[in-house]
C-alpha positions as CSV (number, residue, x, y, z in Angstrom):
1,A,0.0,0.0,0.0
2,T,1.2,3.5,-0.8
3,V,-0.1,7.0,0.1
4,L,0.1,10.0,-2.1
5,V,2.0,12.9,-0.4
6,P,1.9,15.9,-2.7
7,D,4.8,18.4,-2.9
8,T,2.7,21.0,-1.1
9,A,2.5,18.6,1.9
10,L,6.2,17.9,1.7
11,G,7.1,21.6,1.7
12,T,10.2,23.3,0.3
13,A,13.7,23.4,1.8
14,T,15.3,26.8,2.5
15,A,19.0,27.5,2.0
16,T,21.3,30.6,2.4
17,D,24.9,31.3,1.5
18,N,27.4,34.1,2.3
19,C,27.9,35.1,-1.3
20,F,25.4,33.7,-3.6
21,T,21.9,32.3,-3.5
22,P,22.4,28.5,-3.5
23,T,20.6,26.0,-5.7
24,V,18.5,23.4,-3.8
25,T,17.8,19.9,-5.2
26,R,15.8,17.0,-3.6
27,S,16.2,13.2,-3.9
28,G,14.4,10.2,-2.5
29,V,10.8,11.0,-3.5
30,P,9.1,7.9,-4.8
31,T,7.6,8.0,-8.3
32,G,4.4,9.8,-8.4
33,N,4.9,10.9,-4.8
34,L,3.4,7.5,-3.7
35,F,5.0,6.8,-0.3
36,P,5.0,3.3,1.1
37,I,4.1,2.3,4.6
38,G,6.9,3.1,6.9
39,T,9.5,5.8,6.9
40,T,11.1,7.3,3.7
41,T,14.1,9.7,4.0
42,L,14.3,12.6,1.6
43,T,17.7,14.3,1.0
44,Y,17.9,18.0,0.2
45,N,21.2,19.3,-1.3
46,A,22.2,23.0,-1.4
47,A,25.1,24.1,-3.7
48,D,26.6,27.6,-4.3
49,L,28.2,28.8,-7.4
50,V,31.7,27.7,-6.4
51,G,30.6,24.1,-5.6
52,N,30.2,24.3,-1.9
53,T,27.3,22.0,-0.7
54,A,25.3,21.3,2.3
55,T,22.6,18.6,2.9
56,A,19.6,18.2,5.1
57,T,17.1,15.3,5.5
58,Q,13.3,15.0,5.9
59,R,11.5,11.9,7.0
60,V,8.1,11.0,5.7
61,T,6.4,8.4,7.8
62,V,3.2,6.6,6.5
63,V,1.4,4.9,9.4
64,D,-0.9,1.9,8.6
65,D,-3.8,1.9,11.0
66,T,-6.2,0.0,8.8
67,P,-6.9,-3.5,10.1
68,P,-7.0,-6.5,7.8
69,T,-10.2,-8.1,6.8
70,I,-10.9,-11.8,7.6
71,T,-13.6,-14.3,6.9
72,A,-13.9,-17.5,9.0
73,P,-14.5,-20.8,7.3
74,P,-18.1,-22.2,7.6
75,N,-19.3,-23.8,10.8
76,V,-18.6,-27.5,11.1
77,T,-20.8,-30.3,12.6
78,A,-19.2,-33.7,13.4
79,S,-19.8,-36.8,15.4
80,T,-17.6,-38.2,18.1
81,V,-15.1,-40.8,17.0
82,P,-16.3,-44.3,18.1
83,G,-15.1,-45.0,21.6
84,T,-14.1,-41.4,22.4
85,C,-15.9,-38.3,23.4
86,A,-14.3,-36.0,20.9
87,A,-13.6,-35.6,17.2
88,A,-10.9,-34.0,15.0
89,P,-12.8,-32.8,11.9
90,A,-11.3,-30.8,9.1
91,I,-12.4,-27.2,9.8
92,G,-10.9,-25.4,6.8
93,S,-9.0,-22.1,6.9
94,A,-9.9,-18.5,7.2
95,T,-9.3,-16.1,4.3
96,A,-7.8,-12.7,5.0
97,S,-6.5,-9.6,3.1
98,D,-4.7,-6.4,4.0
99,N,-3.8,-3.1,2.4
100,S,-0.1,-4.0,2.9
101,G,-0.5,-7.1,0.9
102,I,0.9,-9.2,3.7
103,V,-1.2,-10.8,6.4
104,A,-0.7,-13.7,8.8
105,V,-3.6,-15.9,9.9
106,T,-3.7,-17.9,13.2
107,S,-6.4,-19.7,15.2
108,N,-6.9,-21.1,18.6
109,A,-8.3,-24.4,17.3
110,P,-7.4,-27.5,19.4
111,A,-6.1,-30.7,17.9
112,S,-9.3,-32.5,19.0
113,F,-12.7,-31.0,19.8
114,P,-14.7,-32.3,22.8
115,K,-18.4,-33.1,22.6
116,G,-20.4,-29.9,22.5
117,T,-19.8,-26.6,20.7
118,T,-16.3,-25.0,20.5
119,T,-15.8,-21.4,19.2
120,V,-12.7,-21.2,17.1
121,T,-11.3,-17.6,16.8
122,W,-9.4,-16.8,13.6
123,T,-7.1,-13.8,13.8
124,A,-5.5,-11.9,10.9
125,T,-2.4,-9.7,11.7
126,D,-0.7,-7.3,9.3
127,P,3.0,-6.1,9.5
128,S,1.9,-3.0,11.4
129,G,0.3,-5.1,14.2
130,N,-3.3,-4.3,13.2
131,T,-5.6,-7.3,13.8
132,A,-9.0,-8.5,12.9
133,S,-10.8,-11.7,14.0
134,A,-13.7,-13.9,13.0
135,A,-15.4,-16.8,14.8
136,Q,-16.2,-20.3,13.6
137,L,-18.4,-22.8,15.5
138,V,-17.4,-26.5,15.7
139,A,-20.2,-28.7,17.0
140,V,-19.4,-32.3,18.0
141,N,-22.4,-34.5,18.6
142,D,-22.4,-37.8,20.5
143,L,-24.5,-40.3,18.5
144,E,-22.9,-43.4,19.9
145,L,-25.2,-45.6,22.0
146,P,-24.2,-46.7,25.4
147,M,-23.5,-50.4,26.1
148,I,-25.4,-52.2,28.8
149,I,-25.3,-55.7,30.3
150,A,-28.3,-56.9,32.3
151,P,-27.8,-58.9,35.4
152,A,-28.1,-62.6,35.3
153,N,-31.6,-64.2,35.0
154,V,-33.1,-65.2,38.3
155,T,-35.0,-68.3,39.2
156,V,-36.9,-68.4,42.5
157,T,-39.3,-70.9,44.1
158,A,-42.6,-69.3,45.1
159,T,-43.2,-68.7,48.8
160,S,-47.0,-68.2,48.5
161,A,-49.7,-68.3,45.9
162,S,-48.9,-64.6,45.1
163,G,-45.3,-65.5,44.2
164,A,-42.2,-64.3,46.2
165,V,-40.4,-61.2,47.1
166,V,-37.1,-61.0,45.2
167,S,-34.8,-58.4,46.8
168,S,-33.0,-55.8,44.8
169,A,-29.8,-57.3,45.9
170,A,-30.9,-60.7,44.5
171,L,-31.9,-59.1,41.2
172,G,-28.5,-57.3,40.9
173,S,-27.8,-54.3,38.8
174,A,-27.1,-53.7,35.1
175,A,-23.6,-52.6,34.1
176,A,-23.4,-49.7,31.6
177,T,-20.6,-47.9,29.8
178,D,-20.5,-45.1,27.3
179,N,-17.9,-43.2,25.2
180,C,-18.7,-40.0,27.1
181,P,-19.0,-39.5,30.9
182,A,-22.3,-39.6,32.8
183,V,-24.4,-42.6,31.8
184,S,-27.4,-43.5,34.0
185,V,-29.2,-46.8,34.4
186,S,-32.9,-47.3,35.1
187,S,-35.2,-50.3,35.2
188,S,-38.8,-51.0,34.5
189,G,-41.0,-54.1,35.0
190,I,-40.2,-54.7,38.7
191,P,-43.5,-55.2,40.6
192,A,-44.5,-53.1,43.5
193,G,-42.7,-54.2,46.7
194,N,-40.5,-56.5,44.6
195,L,-43.3,-59.1,44.8
196,F,-42.9,-61.2,41.7
197,P,-45.8,-63.4,40.5
198,I,-45.5,-67.0,39.6
199,G,-44.3,-67.3,36.0
200,T,-41.8,-65.2,34.1
201,T,-41.4,-61.5,34.5
202,I,-39.2,-59.5,32.2
203,I,-37.2,-56.5,33.6
204,T,-36.0,-54.0,31.1
205,W,-32.8,-52.2,32.0
206,T,-32.1,-48.9,30.2
207,A,-28.8,-47.0,29.9
208,T,-29.1,-43.3,29.0
209,D,-26.1,-41.1,28.3
210,A,-25.9,-37.3,28.6
211,S,-26.8,-36.9,25.0
212,G,-30.0,-38.9,25.3
213,N,-28.8,-42.0,23.5
214,T,-30.2,-45.2,25.0
215,A,-29.6,-48.9,25.0
216,R,-31.6,-51.6,26.6
217,A,-31.1,-55.1,27.9
218,T,-33.5,-57.5,29.6
219,Q,-33.5,-59.8,32.6
220,T,-36.0,-62.5,33.3
221,V,-37.2,-63.4,36.8
222,T,-38.9,-66.8,36.8
223,L,-40.9,-67.9,39.8
224,S,-42.0,-71.5,39.9
225,Y,-43.7,-73.9,42.3
226,A,-41.9,-76.6,44.1
227,V,-43.4,-80.0,43.2
228,C,-44.3,-82.3,46.1
229,L,-44.8,-85.8,45.0
230,L,-47.5,-88.0,46.5
231,Y,-46.2,-91.2,45.0
232,D,-42.9,-93.0,45.0
233,P,-41.0,-92.2,41.8
234,T,-38.6,-95.0,42.4
235,K,-41.2,-97.8,42.5
236,P,-41.6,-99.3,39.1
237,A,-45.0,-99.8,37.5
238,K,-45.8,-102.8,35.3
239,L,-45.7,-102.0,31.7
240,G,-49.3,-101.5,30.4
241,S,-50.6,-100.5,33.8
242,T,-51.9,-97.1,34.9
243,I,-49.8,-95.0,37.2
244,P,-51.7,-92.5,39.3
245,I,-49.4,-89.5,39.2
246,K,-50.3,-87.5,42.3
247,L,-48.7,-84.3,43.4
248,T,-49.1,-81.0,45.0
249,L,-47.7,-77.6,44.1
250,C,-45.7,-76.3,47.0
251,G,-43.9,-73.2,48.2
252,A,-40.2,-73.1,49.0
253,D,-41.0,-74.3,52.6
254,G,-43.2,-77.1,51.5
255,T,-46.5,-75.3,52.1
256,N,-49.3,-76.6,49.9
257,L,-50.2,-73.9,47.3
258,S,-52.4,-76.1,45.2
259,A,-55.8,-74.7,44.1
260,A,-58.7,-75.9,42.0
261,A,-58.3,-72.8,39.7
262,T,-54.7,-73.7,38.9
263,V,-54.4,-75.7,35.7
264,V,-51.7,-78.4,35.6
265,H,-51.3,-79.6,32.0
266,A,-49.4,-82.7,30.9
267,V,-47.3,-81.8,27.8
268,R,-44.9,-84.6,26.9
269,L,-42.9,-87.7,27.9
270,T,-39.2,-88.3,27.6
271,K,-37.1,-91.3,28.4
272,A,-33.9,-91.1,30.3
273,N,-30.7,-91.8,28.3
274,D,-32.7,-92.2,25.1
275,T,-34.1,-90.0,22.4
276,V,-37.5,-91.6,22.7
277,S,-40.3,-89.2,23.5
278,G,-44.1,-89.2,23.4
279,T,-47.4,-87.6,24.3
280,P,-49.0,-88.5,27.7
281,E,-52.1,-90.7,27.5
282,D,-54.6,-90.9,30.3
283,S,-56.5,-94.0,31.2
284,G,-60.2,-93.5,30.8
285,S,-61.6,-90.0,30.6
286,A,-60.5,-88.6,34.0
287,N,-58.0,-86.2,32.5
288,P,-59.6,-84.4,29.6
289,D,-57.3,-82.2,27.4
290,N,-54.4,-83.9,29.3
291,D,-55.0,-81.7,32.3
292,F,-54.4,-83.0,35.8
293,R,-57.6,-83.3,37.9
294,F,-57.7,-81.4,41.1
295,D,-58.6,-83.6,44.1
296,P,-59.3,-81.8,47.4
297,T,-58.6,-84.9,49.3
298,L,-55.0,-85.2,48.3
299,G,-52.3,-83.8,50.6
300,V,-53.2,-81.4,53.3
301,S,-55.5,-79.2,51.3
302,G,-55.8,-80.8,47.9
303,G,-53.6,-81.8,45.0
304,Y,-53.6,-83.1,41.5
305,I,-53.8,-86.5,39.9
306,Y,-53.1,-87.8,36.4
307,N,-54.0,-91.3,35.5
308,L,-51.0,-92.1,33.2
309,S,-51.3,-95.0,30.8
310,T,-48.1,-97.0,30.2
311,K,-49.4,-99.2,27.5
312,N,-47.4,-97.5,24.7
313,L,-44.2,-97.0,26.7
314,S,-41.2,-99.2,27.2
315,S,-39.3,-100.3,30.3
316,G,-37.1,-97.7,31.9
317,T,-37.0,-94.3,33.6
318,W,-39.4,-91.7,32.2
319,S,-40.0,-88.0,32.8
320,L,-43.4,-86.4,32.6
321,H,-43.2,-82.7,31.6
322,F,-46.1,-80.4,32.5
323,T,-47.0,-76.7,32.7
324,V,-48.8,-74.7,35.4
325,N,-51.3,-72.2,34.0
326,G,-49.5,-72.5,30.7
327,Q,-46.1,-71.6,32.0
328,G,-42.8,-73.3,33.0
329,D,-41.4,-76.7,32.2
330,Y,-41.9,-78.9,35.3
331,T,-40.6,-82.4,35.3
332,I,-41.3,-85.4,37.4
333,Q,-40.1,-89.0,37.0
334,F,-41.6,-92.5,37.1
335,Q,-40.4,-96.0,36.5
336,V,-41.8,-98.7,34.1
337,K,-40.7,-102.3,34.2
């Protein structure tokens, strides 16, 4: 950059001599009187008629107080690098110009940007120390889901017809991790008072990170009856005969929990140490639909009986599989000879 300084602004040197009026000349003025930024020294020379000379100097200082111009690159949005809570996206470069033709551009951008929004300040500086700045926003979003592992499934024997209380300690807790700090774990599906009904209850564990990303895992809590046999499973029955399979549904302490409204349904037969299996057959019509019949005279307060036919079986140890109210896989054994 240059500045026009006319001769009228520069002025005229004055010179005197003891004999004659001297001649004054000037050197150092740029072409067209266009002075560059900084200091330019002009030399004035006075000479008399006999060749005696004298010189004087004038300094012309052009001060640059015009700041540069700068434009920040566009804002940037990126996602965290998997397994980390930061990103290192390409953010581009600012563009700058100055009247001097020379400008340096710097920024305070970090090597890696944390989750959230970071303001990057770009600064342009010219040789005279004038500065200008512009801002760029770099937003890093966390889209990575947490990881969660549910506690182990739990199997408990009922303590009453309502089920059983399973403590929080017995249920355990889910373990969760995330690429960013602050992940919380919640659960749903736990009954009031931790009183779980007989059957299978699904607990859903949810991990939620600070960005609202979620992951889920499930745990099953299975409550079943204890089976109290009212026959001797080691006493073999004659092949072709009928075995009166008698039992009660008990609590963990042996309390009889049998009830007429509870449906005990025979499902299948399997033979020990063999691949043979079959469908239970009742003798007569005492067990329609393969359901055990409730008998209030069995046990202390009633139980169940299934008149099992052995005519299509073979000798050996067999297992009778049954469900209770359509749930579970209960197994009892009997012998055939």
